[in-house]
C-alpha positions in Angstrom: 113.7 116.6 54.1 113.8 116.6 57.9 113.4 114.0 60.2 110.2 115.8 61.9 108.9 116.7 58.4 109.3 113.6 57.2 107.8 111.7 59.9 105.3 114.3 60.0 104.2 113.3 56.6 103.9 109.3 57.1 101.9 110.1 59.8 99.3 112.4 58.3 98.6 110.0 55.6 97.9 106.9 57.9 96.9 107.9 61.3 93.8 109.6 62.6 94.5 110.9 65.7 91.9 111.6 68.3 90.2 114.4 70.1 91.5 116.2 66.5 89.9 117.8 63.7 92.4 116.4 61.2 91.7 119.2 58.8 93.3 122.1 61.5 96.6 120.4 60.7 97.1 121.9 57.7 98.0 125.3 59.1 99.3 123.7 62.9 101.8 120.6 62.2 101.8 117.7 64.3 105.4 117.6 66.3 107.1 114.4 65.8 108.4 113.2 68.9 111.6 110.9 69.0 111.8 110.5 72.9 111.2 111.6 76.6 113.6 112.6 79.5 112.6 113.4 82.7 109.6 116.3 82.0 110.8 116.9 78.7 109.6 115.4 75.1 112.4 116.0 72.3 111.0 115.8 68.6 113.1 114.1 65.9 115.2 117.5 65.0 116.2 117.8 69.0 113.7 120.3 69.8 112.6 119.9 73.0 109.2 120.6 75.1 108.1 120.5 78.5 105.6 118.2 78.9 103.2 120.7 81.2 99.9 118.9 80.9 101.6 114.8 81.3 101.0 113.7 78.6 97.2 113.7 78.8 97.4 113.8 82.8 98.8 110.4 82.6 102.8 110.6 83.3 104.0 111.1 87.1 107.5 110.7 87.5 109.0 111.9 83.9 109.4 110.0 80.7 111.9 107.4 80.7 111.9 106.9 84.1 114.6 103.9 85.1 112.7 102.6 88.2 109.5 101.9 85.9 111.6 100.7 82.8 113.4 98.4 84.9 110.3 97.0 86.2 109.0 96.1 83.2 111.8 94.9 81.7 111.8 92.5 84.7 108.3 91.7 83.9 108.5 91.0 80.0 111.1 87.8 80.9 108.6 86.2 82.9 105.0 86.8 81.7 103.7 89.6 79.4 100.0 88.5 79.2 97.6 85.7 80.3 93.8 85.9 80.2 92.0 86.7 84.0 88.8 84.3 83.2 90.1 81.3 84.7 93.5 82.3 85.5 95.5 85.3 88.2 98.8 86.3 88.7 101.0 88.0 91.3 101.0 91.7 89.5 97.1 92.0 89.7 96.8 90.0 92.7 99.3 92.7 94.4 98.3 95.2 92.7 94.1 94.8 93.8 95.7 93.9 97.8 97.7 97.6 97.5 94.8 99.5 96.4 92.2 98.3 98.7 95.0 99.0 101.3 95.5 102.1 100.6 91.9 102.4 101.0 91.7 101.2 104.6 89.8 98.0 103.1 86.5 100.7 102.6 87.0 99.4 98.6 88.2 95.4 98.9 87.6 94.3 95.0 89.3 95.5 92.1 88.0 94.9 88.6 90.3 95.6 85.8 89.8 97.5 82.3 92.2 99.5 79.8 91.1 103.0 79.8 89.2 105.4 81.7 85.9 105.0 79.6 85.8 101.5 79.8 85.9 102.2 83.6 83.2 104.4 83.7 80.9 101.7 81.8 81.9 99.0 84.6 80.8 100.9 87.0 77.2 102.1 85.5 76.5 98.6 84.4 77.5 97.2 87.8 75.6 99.3 90.1 72.7 99.1 87.6 72.9 95.3 88.1 73.0 95.7 91.4 70.1 96.7 92.2 68.9 94.7 89.7 70.3 91.3 91.3 68.6 93.0 94.6 65.3 92.5 93.3 65.3 96.6 91.9 65.7 97.1 88.4 63.8 99.8 87.8 66.7 101.3 89.4 69.1 102.0 86.3 69.3 105.5 85.7 72.4 108.1 86.1 72.9 111.3 87.4 75.9 113.5 86.9 77.0 117.3 87.5 76.8 120.1 84.7 79.5 119.7 82.5 80.7 116.5 83.6 82.6 114.4 81.6 83.2 110.7 81.9 84.1 109.6 78.6 83.4 109.3 75.6 82.1 105.8 74.5 78.3 105.4 74.4 77.6 104.1 78.0 80.0 107.2 79.4 78.4 109.6 77.2 75.4 108.9 79.2 76.8 110.8 81.9 79.3 112.9 79.9 77.7 116.6 79.7 80.1 118.2 76.8 78.1 119.0 73.9 81.3 118.9 71.8 81.6 115.3 72.6 77.7 113.7 72.9 75.8 116.2 70.8 76.6 114.0 67.6 75.9 110.4 68.9 72.9 112.1 70.7 70.6 109.2 68.9 72.6 106.6 70.4 72.7 107.8 74.1 70.8 106.9 76.8 70.8 110.4 78.6 71.1 110.9 82.4 70.3 113.7 84.4 72.8 116.4 85.0 72.2 118.5 88.8 74.0 121.4 89.7 77.8 121.8 89.4 79.4 122.9 92.6 81.7 125.1 91.2 83.3 127.7 93.0 83.3 130.0 90.2 79.8 130.8 91.0 79.8 131.8 94.4 78.2 135.4 94.8 79.5 138.5 96.6 79.4 136.9 100.5 79.2 133.6 99.7 82.2 130.5 100.6 83.4 127.7 97.8 81.5 125.9 100.9 78.2 127.7 100.3 78.1 127.1 96.7 78.9 123.2 97.6 75.6 123.2 99.8 73.6 125.3 97.5 74.4 122.1 94.9 73.8 119.5 97.6 70.4 121.2 97.9 69.5 120.5 94.4 70.5 117.0 94.3 69.1 116.6 97.5 65.4 117.6 95.6 66.5 115.6 92.6 67.4 112.4 94.3 63.2 113.2 96.8 61.7 112.7 93.5 63.6 110.1 91.4 65.6 107.4 94.0 63.4 104.8 92.8 64.8 105.3 89.3 68.4 106.2 90.0 71.4 103.6 90.3 74.1 105.7 90.9 75.3 109.5 91.2 78.5 109.9 89.3 81.2 112.9 90.5 85.0 114.3 89.6 85.7 114.7 92.9 87.3 118.7 93.8 87.8 118.9 90.0 85.8 118.7 87.2 88.4 118.4 84.1 87.2 118.7 81.1 84.6 121.4 81.4 87.3 123.9 82.2 89.1 122.9 85.1 86.0 123.5 88.1 87.1 123.1 91.1 85.1 122.8 94.2 84.9 122.7 98.3 85.1 119.1 100.0 81.9 119.6 101.6 79.6 118.7 98.0 81.5 115.4 98.5 80.4 114.9 101.9 76.7 115.7 101.8 76.9 113.6 98.2 78.0 110.8 100.6 74.9 111.4 103.1 72.2 112.1 100.3 73.3 109.0 98.4 73.3 106.6 101.2 69.8 108.5 102.7 68.3 107.9 99.2 70.0 104.1 98.6 72.0 105.4 95.4 75.4 104.7 94.7 78.4 107.4 94.8 80.8 106.7 91.7 83.7 108.6 92.2 85.6 108.8 88.9 89.1 110.0 89.8 90.3 108.9 86.5 92.2 112.3 86.0 92.7 113.9 89.4 93.7 110.4 91.7 97.0 109.3 92.0 98.2 112.3 93.9 96.8 115.0 92.0 94.5 116.9 93.8 97.0 116.8 97.4 96.1 113.3 98.1 96.3 110.1 96.6 92.6 110.0 96.2 91.0 113.4 96.1 88.0 111.5 97.9 90.1 111.5 101.3 90.0 115.1 101.7 86.3 115.0 102.0 86.9 112.0 104.6 84.3 109.8 102.8 84.2 106.9 100.4 82.3 106.1 97.4 80.7 103.0 97.0 82.9 102.7 93.5 86.3 104.4 92.9 88.0 104.6 89.1 91.3 105.0 88.3 93.4 105.3 85.1 95.8 107.8 83.4 98.2 108.0 86.3 97.9 104.7 87.9 100.6 103.3 85.5 103.1 106.1 85.6 102.1 106.7 82.2 103.2 103.8 80.7 100.9 101.4 79.4 96.7 101.2 79.5 95.1 100.6 82.7 92.4 101.3 84.4 90.4 99.9 87.8 87.4 100.0 89.5 87.5 99.6 93.4 84.5 98.8 95.1 83.3 97.3 98.1 82.5 94.1 99.6 78.8 94.9 99.7 78.9 95.3 96.1 80.6 92.1 95.5 78.4 90.4 97.7 75.2 91.2 95.1 77.0 89.3 92.6 78.7 86.2 94.5 75.8 82.9 93.6 75.7 79.8 92.0 73.4 81.5 89.4 76.0 82.5 86.3 73.6 84.9 85.5 73.8 87.2 88.7 77.5 87.6 87.8 79.4 90.2 86.7 79.7 89.2 82.8 81.9 92.2 81.6 85.3 91.4 79.8 88.4 92.7 78.3 90.9 90.8 76.6 94.0 92.4 78.6 91.9 93.0 81.6 94.8 92.6 84.4 97.3 92.8 82.1 100.8 92.0 84.2 103.0 94.2 82.1 100.6 97.2 82.9 99.9 95.9 87.0 103.9 95.9 87.1 104.0 99.1 86.0 101.2 101.0 88.7 103.2 98.2 91.1 106.3 100.2 90.4 104.4 103.7 90.3 103.2 103.0 93.8 107.0 101.5 94.9 107.9 105.5 94.3 104.6 107.0 96.0 105.5 105.1 99.4 109.7 105.4 98.9 109.9 108.3 97.7 107.2 110.2 100.0 105.5 111.8 96.9 102.5 113.4 98.4 104.8 115.2 101.2 106.9 116.0 98.3 104.4 117.5 96.0 103.1 120.0 98.6 106.1 121.4 98.4 106.3 121.5 94.6 102.4 122.3 94.4 103.3 125.8 96.6 106.2 126.8 94.7 104.0 126.0 91.1 101.3 128.6 92.9 103.9 131.1 93.5 106.0 131.0 90.2 102.0 131.3 88.9 100.8 134.2 90.9 104.6 136.0 89.8 104.5 135.4 86.3 100.4 135.3 85.7 98.5 136.5 88.8 98.2 140.3 87.7 97.5 139.9 84.1 94.3 141.7 83.2 92.8 139.0 80.8 93.7 136.7 83.8 90.6 135.5 85.9 89.7 132.8 88.6 94.2 132.1 89.0 93.2 128.6 90.9 94.9 125.7 92.6 93.9 121.9 93.8 97.6 119.9 94.2 99.2 119.6 91.3 96.7 121.0 89.3 96.9 124.8 88.0 94.4 126.6 86.2 93.4 130.1 85.1 90.2 131.5 83.1 90.9 134.4 80.1 88.3 136.9 79.6 88.3 138.5 76.0 89.9 135.5 74.4 89.6 135.9 70.3 88.1 133.4 68.2 90.4 130.4 67.8 92.4 130.9 71.6 93.5 127.6 72.3 95.0 126.2 68.9 97.2 130.0 69.0 97.7 129.5 72.4 99.1 125.7 71.6 101.2 127.3 68.9 102.9 129.8 71.0 103.7 127.5 74.0 105.3 125.2 71.4 107.4 128.3 70.0 108.2 128.6 73.8 109.8 124.7 74.1 106.3 124.5 76.2 103.4 121.6 76.0 99.8 123.3 77.1 96.2 122.2 75.4 94.1 125.4 76.6 90.3 124.1 77.0 88.7 126.7 75.4 89.6 129.6 77.2 90.9 128.0 80.2 94.3 127.4 80.2 95.8 125.0 82.6 99.2 122.9 83.8 99.3 119.3 85.5 103.1 118.5 85.1 104.8 115.6 85.8 105.6 115.5 89.9 109.1 115.7 89.0 110.0 119.3 88.4 112.8 121.5 89.6 112.6 124.9 90.3 114.0 125.9 87.1 111.6 124.1 85.2 108.9 125.6 87.3 109.9 128.9 86.0 110.3 127.8 82.8 106.0 126.7 82.7 105.3 129.6 84.6 106.9 132.2 82.4 106.4 130.6 79.2 103.1 130.5 79.9 103.0 134.3 80.4 105.1 135.0 77.1 102.6 132.6 75.7 99.4 134.1 76.9 100.2 137.1 75.9 101.5 136.6 72.2 97.5 135.0 72.0 96.2 137.8 73.2 98.5 140.6 71.1 
């Protein structure tokens, strides 16, 4: 039995894998990974795969990155963990200070958790509790965009509009309200993406005009709604949403878990609209893809609403590993790379090269629709895709040394920022080959 087959058998017997119908692995084998090198994953038998989705959008600077690794090794010899209730430590303080500075101190307070869904839960609870502390306990409902995804815990499902994740748990969920998405693909002949954004904002205004007294917050994924098929929209929507939230006294929550940390073309996606939310959520790439970490950044105004002698007015939410020093140190090393390597500027050239390669490889394919790009995210839809297209494409891509996982009939790539020109060509050309094989 090969090394791959041995580990595969053990995993199937003992591990319940996430976001997976386990029976599908009877036909589509797991890939046992032994190690990573840069943008590549290598299995137990030595076969390699270009990680075209950054291992679920988390890896920014390559696997086994020596700079992040060295920072973690140094932290291991100093402090592995201490509870953040009643204690503090240098990595969490420095990380909070540096993130606040990146927002121009518009968001000056950082609350920590371990995963994106927890960050969503924290922001929703914090918003509703803010209004309670301000004598408006009736402001406890939430609004999200059609097709939105903000996590799969019970609270986060209230603002997740993806049926396959939500419907089985509907009896447990306090469902929020949905307003139209500003999806640029909805543009009518003669309309621009900004026109679609203004139309969607008008629908949001109509909703808030009627329901603002019950609404605590609007939550959006800025510029790109990822899990609902990589919906890209114009920054005009964020500008208008900020104005409407101010007018109707509703918090704006920006879920930058997937689109933050440079993915969108700027460090924070909200920067492209020239606005700051009341809550900004980070996870995934903030630790470089090394350790679980999520952060809710918020304003002085929100913080002040909880600052009181009365314990019950405090934000009484916690995780045992809140602000873990190792995860914070990985995040600090990640921020060091951004600063030292001028990553945002460098990514502009990489993104341009990525766009050119995909336009050449798949742009003229008769099945390709809505080829679109936002920073280091490139996406297209597949017209006439057969049933089971996503799983078939995944298998065809693996056969061509490429890791991609379509969302339904939408193929996307969100690669690490370190791709060489040759790796970009491999990504684009093998995507085209996998597409052709999947439709053949």
